[in-house]
C-alpha positions in Angstrom: 14.4 192.3 43.9 12.7 190.0 46.5 13.0 186.4 45.4 10.7 185.0 48.0 7.7 186.5 46.4 8.1 185.0 43.0 6.7 181.7 41.8 10.1 180.5 41.1 13.7 181.5 42.0 17.2 180.3 41.2 17.9 177.4 43.6 14.0 176.5 44.4 14.7 173.0 43.0 17.4 171.9 45.5 15.6 173.5 48.5 12.5 171.5 47.7 14.6 168.6 47.1 16.2 169.2 50.8 13.1 169.5 52.4 11.5 166.3 51.0 14.6 163.9 51.7 15.5 165.1 55.0 13.7 163.4 57.9 14.9 166.3 60.1 15.1 170.0 58.5 16.6 173.1 59.5 17.5 176.2 57.9 21.0 175.9 58.9 21.5 172.6 57.8 20.1 173.5 54.3 22.7 176.2 53.8 25.5 173.8 55.1 24.4 171.0 52.8 24.0 173.1 49.5 26.7 175.6 50.2 28.7 175.0 47.0 25.0 175.0 44.9 24.3 178.5 46.6 27.6 180.1 45.5 26.8 179.3 41.8 23.5 181.5 42.3 24.8 184.4 43.6 25.3 186.1 40.2 21.5 186.1 40.2 21.6 188.7 43.2 22.9 192.0 42.5 22.4 193.1 46.0 24.1 190.7 48.1 23.4 192.7 51.5 20.0 190.7 52.2 20.8 187.2 51.1 19.9 185.6 54.7 16.4 187.2 54.6 15.8 186.2 51.1 16.8 182.6 51.9 15.2 182.5 55.2 11.7 183.5 53.2 12.4 181.1 50.8 12.8 178.1 53.2 9.7 178.9 54.8 7.8 179.5 51.8 8.6 175.9 50.7 8.0 174.5 54.2 4.5 176.2 53.8 3.7 174.4 50.5 5.3 170.9 51.4 4.1 170.5 55.1 0.3 171.4 54.8 -0.1 170.7 58.6 -0.1 174.0 60.4 1.5 172.8 63.4 4.5 171.8 61.5 4.8 174.9 59.8 4.5 176.6 63.1 7.3 174.3 64.7 9.6 175.1 62.0 8.9 178.6 61.7 9.9 178.7 65.4 12.9 176.8 65.0 14.1 178.9 62.4 13.7 182.3 64.3 15.5 180.5 67.4 18.3 179.2 65.2 18.9 182.6 63.4 19.0 184.4 67.1 21.1 181.6 68.6 23.7 181.2 65.6 23.8 185.0 64.3 27.3 184.7 64.1 27.4 181.7 62.1 24.9 183.1 59.5 27.1 186.4 59.2 30.3 184.4 58.7 28.4 181.9 56.2 27.0 184.6 54.0 30.2 187.0 54.1 32.6 183.7 53.3 30.3 182.7 50.3 30.4 186.3 48.9 34.1 186.3 49.5 34.6 183.0 47.7 32.3 184.2 44.8 34.1 187.3 43.9 37.3 185.5 44.0 36.0 183.0 41.6 34.9 185.6 39.4 37.5 187.9 39.7 39.2 189.3 36.2 42.6 187.5 35.7 44.5 191.1 36.2 42.7 191.8 39.3 43.9 188.1 40.4 47.3 189.1 39.7 46.7 192.2 41.8 45.7 189.7 44.9 49.1 188.1 44.4 51.1 191.3 44.5 49.5 192.3 47.4 50.3 189.2 49.4 53.8 189.4 48.2 54.0 193.0 49.5 52.3 192.2 52.8 54.9 189.5 53.5 57.9 191.9 53.4 58.8 192.1 57.0 59.0 195.8 56.9 55.2 196.0 55.2 53.8 196.7 58.8 54.5 200.3 58.6 52.2 200.7 55.6 49.5 198.0 56.4 47.2 199.9 58.8 47.1 203.8 59.7 45.1 204.7 63.1 42.8 207.7 62.5 45.1 209.5 65.2 48.2 208.8 63.4 50.3 212.0 61.9 50.0 210.2 58.6 46.2 211.3 58.5 47.2 214.9 59.4 49.4 215.5 56.7 48.3 213.3 54.0 45.4 214.7 51.6 44.5 211.2 50.3 45.6 208.8 53.1 45.8 205.0 51.8 47.2 201.9 53.3 47.4 198.1 52.5 44.7 197.2 54.5 42.5 199.6 52.6 43.6 198.2 49.2 43.1 194.8 50.3 39.3 195.7 51.3 38.8 197.5 48.0 39.8 194.1 46.3 37.8 191.8 48.3 34.9 194.0 47.8 35.1 194.3 44.1 35.7 198.2 44.0 38.6 198.1 41.4 37.3 197.9 37.7 40.8 197.5 36.5 44.4 197.2 37.4 45.0 200.7 37.0 43.2 202.1 39.8 44.7 199.1 41.9 48.2 200.6 40.8 47.3 204.2 41.6 46.1 203.0 45.1 49.7 201.4 45.4 51.5 204.1 44.2 49.6 206.6 46.3 51.2 204.9 49.5 54.5 205.7 48.1 53.7 209.3 46.9 52.3 209.9 50.7 55.5 208.0 52.4 57.8 210.5 50.3 56.2 213.4 50.4 55.6 213.3 54.2 59.0 212.0 55.6 62.7 213.0 55.3 64.7 211.3 52.6 67.3 210.3 55.4 64.3 209.0 57.7 64.1 205.1 58.1 60.4 205.1 56.8 61.4 206.9 53.6 64.1 204.1 53.2 61.5 201.4 53.6 58.9 203.3 51.5 61.5 202.9 48.6 62.3 199.4 49.3 58.6 198.4 49.0 58.3 200.2 46.0 61.3 198.6 44.7 59.7 195.2 45.4 56.3 196.3 43.8 57.8 197.6 40.5 59.8 194.2 40.2 56.6 192.2 40.5 54.2 194.5 38.6 56.4 194.5 35.4 56.1 190.7 35.3 52.4 190.9 34.2 52.2 190.6 30.2 49.8 193.3 30.1 52.0 195.8 32.0 55.2 194.6 30.0 53.4 195.6 26.8 52.4 199.0 28.4 56.0 199.8 29.6 57.4 198.8 26.3 55.1 201.4 24.3 55.9 203.8 27.1 59.7 203.3 26.8 59.4 204.2 22.9 58.9 207.7 23.9 61.7 208.2 26.6 64.4 210.3 25.5 67.6 208.7 25.8 69.3 211.6 28.0 66.9 210.5 30.9 68.8 207.1 31.1 71.6 208.8 32.5 70.1 208.6 35.9 69.3 204.9 36.0 72.2 203.8 37.5 72.2 206.3 39.9 68.3 205.4 41.1 69.1 202.0 40.9 72.1 202.4 43.6 69.5 204.2 45.6 67.0 201.4 45.3 69.6 198.8 46.4 70.6 200.9 49.4 66.9 200.9 50.5 66.5 197.4 49.9 69.5 196.4 51.9 68.3 198.6 54.9 65.1 196.7 54.7 66.8 193.6 54.6 69.4 194.5 57.6 66.0 195.1 59.8 64.7 191.7 58.9 68.0 190.2 59.7 68.1 192.0 63.0 64.5 190.5 64.1 65.7 187.0 63.2 68.8 187.5 65.3 67.0 189.0 68.4 64.6 185.9 68.6 67.6 183.7 68.1 69.0 185.2 71.3 71.8 187.4 69.5 71.2 191.3 70.2 74.7 192.5 68.6 73.0 193.2 65.1 70.2 195.2 67.1 72.5 196.9 69.0 74.5 198.2 65.6 71.3 199.7 63.9 70.1 201.3 66.8 73.2 203.0 67.5 73.2 203.9 63.6 69.7 205.4 64.0 70.3 207.4 67.0 73.3 209.0 66.0 71.9 209.8 62.7 69.5 212.7 64.8 70.4 215.8 65.2 72.8 217.3 68.2 69.8 219.4 69.2 67.6 216.3 70.0 70.2 215.4 72.5 68.2 218.4 74.6 65.0 216.4 74.4 65.6 212.8 74.0 64.0 210.4 76.6 62.8 207.2 77.0 59.5 207.4 75.1 61.8 208.6 72.0 64.0 205.6 72.6 61.0 203.4 72.6 59.6 204.9 69.3 62.7 204.2 67.6 63.0 200.4 68.8 59.5 199.6 67.7 60.3 201.1 64.5 62.8 198.7 64.0 60.7 195.5 64.8 58.1 194.2 62.6 54.6 195.2 63.6 53.1 191.8 63.7 55.8 190.4 66.0 56.3 193.3 68.7 53.9 194.5 71.5 54.7 197.3 73.2 54.1 198.1 77.0 53.1 194.6 77.4 50.4 194.3 80.5 51.0 192.2 83.0 49.6 191.5 86.7 52.3 191.3 89.2 50.8 191.6 92.5 46.9 190.3 92.4 46.2 191.5 96.1 47.6 194.9 95.5 45.6 197.8 94.6 45.8 199.7 90.9 48.9 202.2 91.4 50.2 200.3 94.3 52.1 197.7 92.3 49.4 195.6 91.0 50.4 195.9 87.1 53.9 196.0 85.4 54.4 196.9 81.5 57.4 195.4 79.8 58.3 198.0 77.1 58.4 195.7 74.4 57.6 192.1 73.9 59.0 190.5 71.1 57.1 187.5 69.6 58.7 184.7 67.7 57.7 183.4 64.3 56.3 179.8 63.0 59.8 178.6 62.6 61.3 180.0 65.9 58.9 180.1 69.0 61.2 182.0 71.0 59.8 185.2 73.1 62.0 188.2 74.1 61.3 190.8 76.5 63.4 194.2 76.0 63.5 196.5 79.1 64.6 200.0 77.7 66.3 202.8 79.7 67.7 206.0 78.6 70.1 208.3 80.2 69.9 211.7 79.2 73.1 213.6 79.0 71.6 216.7 80.6 71.0 214.6 83.6 74.4 213.6 83.9 75.2 217.4 84.4 72.7 218.1 86.8 73.5 218.7 90.7 71.4 217.1 93.2 69.0 220.1 93.7 68.3 220.1 89.7 70.0 223.1 89.0 72.9 223.3 86.8 76.3 225.1 87.1 75.8 226.1 83.3 73.0 225.5 81.0 74.3 223.0 78.4 74.2 223.7 74.8 73.7 221.0 72.0 77.7 221.3 71.6 78.4 220.8 75.0 76.0 217.7 74.9 77.8 216.3 71.9 81.2 216.8 73.2 80.0 214.4 76.2 78.3 212.3 74.0 81.3 211.7 72.3 83.4 211.4 75.6 81.0 208.7 76.9 81.2 206.6 73.7 85.2 205.5 74.5 84.8 205.4 78.1 85.2 202.0 80.0 82.1 200.4 81.1 83.4 200.3 84.7 83.8 204.0 84.9 80.4 204.8 82.9 78.5 202.9 85.5 79.8 204.7 88.3 78.6 208.2 87.0 76.4 209.9 88.9 72.8 210.7 87.0 69.9 213.2 88.2 66.3 212.7 86.9 63.1 214.1 87.9 60.5 212.0 89.6 56.7 213.0 88.9 55.5 210.8 91.6 57.6 212.7 94.5 57.8 215.8 92.4 61.9 216.0 93.4 64.8 215.5 91.9 66.7 212.1 92.6 70.2 211.1 92.2 71.5 207.9 91.3 74.2 206.2 89.1 73.9 204.4 85.9 75.1 201.1 87.5 72.3 201.5 90.0 69.8 202.2 87.0 71.3 198.9 85.3 70.7 196.8 88.3 67.4 197.9 89.1 66.3 197.3 85.4 67.9 193.7 85.4 66.0 193.1 88.8 62.7 194.5 87.2 63.0 192.6 83.9 63.4 189.2 86.0 60.3 189.9 87.7 58.4 190.5 84.4 59.8 187.1 82.9 58.8 185.2 85.8 55.3 186.8 85.7 55.1 186.0 82.1 56.1 182.5 82.4 53.0 181.9 84.6 50.9 182.2 81.3 47.5 184.0 81.4 46.6 185.9 84.6 43.3 184.1 85.9 42.7 185.6 89.3 46.3 185.5 89.5 49.8 186.7 88.5 50.4 186.6 85.0 49.9 188.5 81.4 46.5 190.4 81.0 46.7 192.1 77.8 44.1 192.0 75.4 46.4 192.1 72.2 48.2 188.7 73.4 46.5 185.3 73.1 48.0 182.5 75.7 47.8 178.8 74.8 49.6 176.0 76.3 51.9 174.5 74.5 55.2 172.3 74.3 58.3 174.0 76.1 59.6 177.6 74.6 62.3 179.8 75.3 61.9 183.1 76.9 65.0 185.6 76.5 65.5 189.1 78.2 67.6 192.0 77.4 68.1 195.3 79.1 69.2 197.8 77.0 70.5 201.3 78.2 71.2 204.2 75.8 73.5 206.8 76.9 73.0 210.0 74.6 73.2 208.7 71.0 77.0 207.1 70.8 76.8 204.6 73.7 74.5 201.6 74.2 75.1 198.9 77.3 73.2 196.0 77.4 72.7 193.0 79.6 71.0 189.5 78.9 68.8 187.8 81.5 69.3 184.0 81.8 66.9 182.2 79.5 63.7 180.4 80.8 61.7 177.5 79.6 57.8 178.3 79.5 55.1 176.1 78.6 53.1 178.6 76.9 52.8 179.9 73.1 52.1 183.7 72.9 50.2 184.9 69.6 49.4 188.6 68.7 45.7 189.0 67.8 44.9 190.7 64.8 
């Protein structure tokens, strides 16, 4: 229905009132002044996709009736056209927010309860794993019905759920996909169980759900209750792991990496001995990212290290993982990651080996290194392949550590310069840089040698006058 062609339409009275009372009239001014009135009228428009055109036509029709002078009408018509071009973004946001507010005010109590549950789930420190999947992720390859919290939130905002059962089905589909596509011993499986536990606890608080569950329990055979204690123990375990990860994050931004080192080692040694043959820095980086909340970590943070250099010749630098602080603790942490392959420790300078190592050989070396004193460990010779020169290079673990410390210091000094504006600094589109009171910048280099040994060093803290926020 196009209301602009009707003799009368909802809201005509206050549009006429605005045009007669105001000495200077604009379409934008009308929408702003009568925002609350317009919200109450949205129920009159089943199709809300063309509201801006409808009300712009209403505005011009009333102008034409009230201001008989053709020159005045032409002036206001031209002004409206220009206004809609210059402030296109304003009108898009205006109607989007109005519709969102209208939907929220008219949502059923049960679906409103769904909003509360979704908000609580998103606030869990490990919910980032289930918030938004990318199109090229393995999740979409292996899931017949992919779903995430972001999609559920959009469906709620767009009134796509007719009842709470549809909402529950989507939430439980997230858990089903998680448990189907991941090994029971994997971290994401544990965290999925923890999120499911949080959902079940909140979901059952709804009176309508309580009644349904009460009726359902009347049909449950007593013998099924034998597994309740076991299931509770598993859920308690999953929740503990999730809480441990949240604690690790809080420790890191406070400058304490001990708990992070423990959970990283625990994760590494849970991998199969066969994976010692193929483990590398990308594997280590992926594991570290998994142990940090998505909203507070930025992998491969891009920096301009030398503005006069050419690309590929020292112009850019990349921090392995940049950890953002939260609202209560505005500290920032740079993590420089190194992985020492056990295969590389066995190689000669020419890249050959006197003996092809088996998984068992590597596991034995892994266990020896776990208890080796650090001084001896740092003197160990290490051979690795250099892609740029197409050759094998021999060094020591100690040299890798020292070079990493030097590199990390350069990164921190560059970050401390703020945003790169024709000079050195941070130039990553994922991070917003603003001036602020003094904050703390912390650095750690972490070297994993095989799966059983991790060494780390901290870099002197720096005071910075910038704030870094992840752009969502």
